C-alpha positions in Angstrom: 77.3 105.9 84.6 80.1 108.3 83.3 83.6 107.4 84.2 85.6 109.9 86.3 88.4 111.6 84.5 91.8 110.0 84.8 94.0 111.2 87.6 97.7 111.8 87.2 99.8 109.0 88.6 99.7 105.2 88.5 96.0 104.8 89.2 94.7 103.5 85.8 95.1 99.8 86.7 93.4 97.3 84.4 90.1 95.9 85.4 90.3 92.2 86.2 87.1 91.2 84.5 83.4 91.2 85.5 83.8 87.9 87.5 86.0 89.7 90.0 83.8 92.7 90.6 82.4 91.3 93.8 83.4 93.2 97.0 84.6 89.9 98.4 87.3 89.6 95.8 89.4 92.5 97.3 92.1 90.0 98.4 92.5 88.7 94.9 92.8 92.3 93.7 95.5 92.9 96.4 97.5 89.9 95.2 97.2 90.9 91.6 98.5 94.4 92.3 100.7 93.6 95.3 103.7 95.9 94.5 101.5 98.9 93.8 99.3 98.4 96.8 102.2 97.9 99.2 103.8 101.1 97.8 100.6 103.0 98.4 100.3 101.5 101.9 103.9 102.6 102.8 103.1 106.1 101.5 100.0 106.1 103.7 101.9 105.0 106.7 104.5 107.9 106.7 102.0 110.5 105.5 99.8 109.6 108.5 102.5 109.2 111.2 104.8 112.1 110.4 102.3 114.9 111.1 101.4 113.4 114.5 105.0 113.3 115.6 105.7 116.9 114.3 102.3 118.1 115.7 103.1 116.7 119.1 106.5 118.4 119.2 104.8 121.7 118.4 101.9 121.2 120.7 103.9 120.3 123.8 105.3 123.9 124.3 102.1 125.5 123.2 100.1 123.3 125.6 102.5 124.1 128.4 102.1 127.8 127.7 98.3 127.4 127.8 98.6 125.6 131.1 101.2 128.0 132.6 99.4 131.2 131.6 95.7 130.7 132.0 94.8 133.8 129.9 96.4 132.0 126.8 94.1 128.9 127.1 90.9 130.4 125.6 92.5 132.1 122.6 94.7 129.1 121.8 91.7 126.7 121.9 89.7 129.1 119.7 92.4 129.3 117.1 93.1 125.6 117.1 89.3 125.0 116.7 89.2 127.3 113.8 92.1 125.6 112.1 90.4 122.3 112.4 87.3 123.6 110.5 89.3 124.3 107.3 88.3 121.6 104.7 91.1 119.2 104.2 90.8 119.2 100.4 91.1 123.0 100.4 94.2 122.9 102.6 95.8 120.3 100.4 95.4 122.6 97.4 96.5 125.8 99.2 99.7 124.4 100.8 101.8 124.2 97.6 101.6 127.9 96.6 101.9 129.0 100.3 105.1 127.0 100.8 106.6 127.2 97.3 106.0 123.5 96.6 105.2 121.9 93.2 101.7 120.6 92.5 101.2 117.1 93.9 104.3 117.4 96.1 103.9 114.7 98.8 105.1 117.2 101.4 101.8 119.1 101.1 100.0 116.3 102.9 102.1 116.2 106.1 102.2 120.0 106.2 98.5 120.2 106.0 97.9 117.4 108.5 100.4 118.8 110.9 98.1 121.8 111.2 95.2 119.5 112.1 97.4 117.5 114.5 98.5 120.7 116.4 94.9 121.9 116.5 93.9 118.7 118.2 96.9 118.2 120.5 97.3 121.7 122.0 94.2 121.2 124.1 95.1 117.6 124.9 98.6 118.6 126.2 97.2 121.5 128.2 94.4 119.3 129.7 96.9 116.5 130.4 99.2 118.8 132.3 96.2 120.2 134.2 95.4 116.7 135.3 98.6 116.5 137.3 97.6 116.8 141.0 98.7 120.1 142.5 100.2 118.4 145.5 102.5 116.4 143.2 103.7 119.6 141.5 104.3 121.2 144.9 106.2 118.2 146.2 108.5 118.2 143.1 109.1 121.9 143.6 109.9 121.3 147.3 112.5 118.7 146.1 114.3 121.4 144.1 112.9 120.6 140.7 112.9 123.7 138.4 110.0 124.3 136.0 111.7 122.5 133.1 113.0 119.5 135.1 109.6 119.2 136.8 107.8 119.2 133.4 110.0 116.5 132.0 110.4 114.2 135.0 107.0 114.7 136.8 104.3 116.4 134.9 104.6 114.9 131.4 104.9 111.3 132.6 101.8 111.7 134.7 100.0 113.4 131.7 100.9 110.5 129.4 97.5 108.7 129.6 95.6 111.9 128.6 98.1 112.9 125.9 98.1 109.4 124.4 94.3 109.4 124.2 94.6 112.6 122.1 97.3 111.0 120.0 95.0 108.1 119.2 92.3 110.4 118.0 94.8 112.5 115.9 96.4 109.5 114.3 93.2 107.7 113.3 91.9 111.0 112.0 95.0 111.4 109.9 94.7 108.0 108.3 91.2 109.0 107.1 92.4 112.5 105.9 95.4 111.1 104.0 93.0 109.0 101.9 91.3 112.3 100.9 94.6 113.4 99.4 94.5 110.4 97.1 91.5 111.9 95.3 93.7 114.8 94.0 96.4 112.4 92.7 98.8 112.0 95.6 100.1 108.5 96.1 98.5 106.7 99.1 95.7 104.2 99.8 93.2 106.8 98.6 94.3 106.0 95.1 92.4 102.7 95.5 89.1 104.6 95.9 89.9 106.7 92.8 90.8 103.5 90.8 87.6 101.8 91.9 85.5 104.8 90.7 87.4 105.0 87.4 86.8 101.3 86.7 83.1 101.4 87.7 81.9 101.7 84.1 79.7 100.4 82.8 79.1 98.4 86.0 80.3 98.9 89.6 83.8 97.6 90.4 84.2 97.1 94.2 87.5 95.2 94.9 89.9 98.2 95.0 87.4 100.3 97.0 86.8 97.5 99.6 90.6 96.9 99.7 91.2 100.6 100.4 88.7 100.5 103.3 90.2 97.3 104.8 93.8 98.6 104.6 92.9 102.0 106.1 91.0 100.3 109.0 93.9 97.9 109.6 96.4 100.7 109.5 94.4 102.8 112.0 94.0 99.8 114.3 97.8 99.2 114.1 98.6 102.8 114.9 96.1 102.8 117.8 97.5 99.6 119.3 101.0 101.0 119.0 100.1 104.1 120.9 98.3 102.1 123.6 101.3 99.8 124.1 103.7 102.7 124.1 101.6 104.5 126.7 101.6 101.3 128.9 105.4 101.1 128.6 105.8 104.7 129.7 103.5 104.4 132.7 104.6 101.2 134.5 103.3 102.5 137.8 99.7 102.4 136.5 100.0 98.6 136.1 101.4 98.3 139.6 98.5 100.2 141.0 96.0 98.2 139.0 97.5 95.0 140.2 97.1 95.8 143.9 
C-alpha cells in the first residue's frame, strides 16, 4: 500500500520493527514513546474539556431563555441542530480564517467544539429546567425568590441530573472529535492514528492505532465518571431519597 504523506508536527516516529507490529504490543509502544504520548494525552484532555465548560456557560442563559419564552424553543433547537450537522473536519479548517488564527493554531479545536457543545447543551439545559415541578417553582416564588435567585438556588440544582446527562454525551463526543483534528496535524491523541497509517508500509503497523483507541476510551470513561461523581455531590438529596 502507498504510505500517507507526512503531516507537519512530531508524528514521524520510527517504526519499532516488524516483531512489534502486533496490536497487542501497544503498551510497549506507549513505553517507548512515553514523553510524546503523554504530551498528546494532555493536549487531548484540555482540548476536550475546555469546549464543554465554555459551551455550558453559553448554553445556560440560552437554555433559560428557551424555557422562559416558549416561542424561542423551536428556533433555538433548529439552529443548534443545524450547527451540529456541520462536518467537524470542515469546521476545523474554516475556524482559522474566520477568527484570524494561524493554520494549525490549537485554539481552532476548542472554538469549533464549543459550537458543537452549545448545540447539544442548549436543549439539555432547557429540558432540565422544564423538568422542575411547577409547584416547586411556585413555592420558591411564594418564599420571595426572584427569577435569578430562584434559578440559581432552586431550578438549576433540581435540573442537575438532566444537565449532567447532556454533559456526559457532549464530553464523550468531544473526545472523539478532537481525535479527528489530529488528522490535520494538530497535536492530540489523533496523531497516533496518523502515525500508525504512515508507518503501515509495506505491512500494517497496529500499536499506535490501538494505543490511540485505548487512551481515547480511557479518557472518555474518566470524564464520564468525573461528571457522574460531580452530579452526585451536587444532588445529595437524591441519595437520601434513594436510601429511604
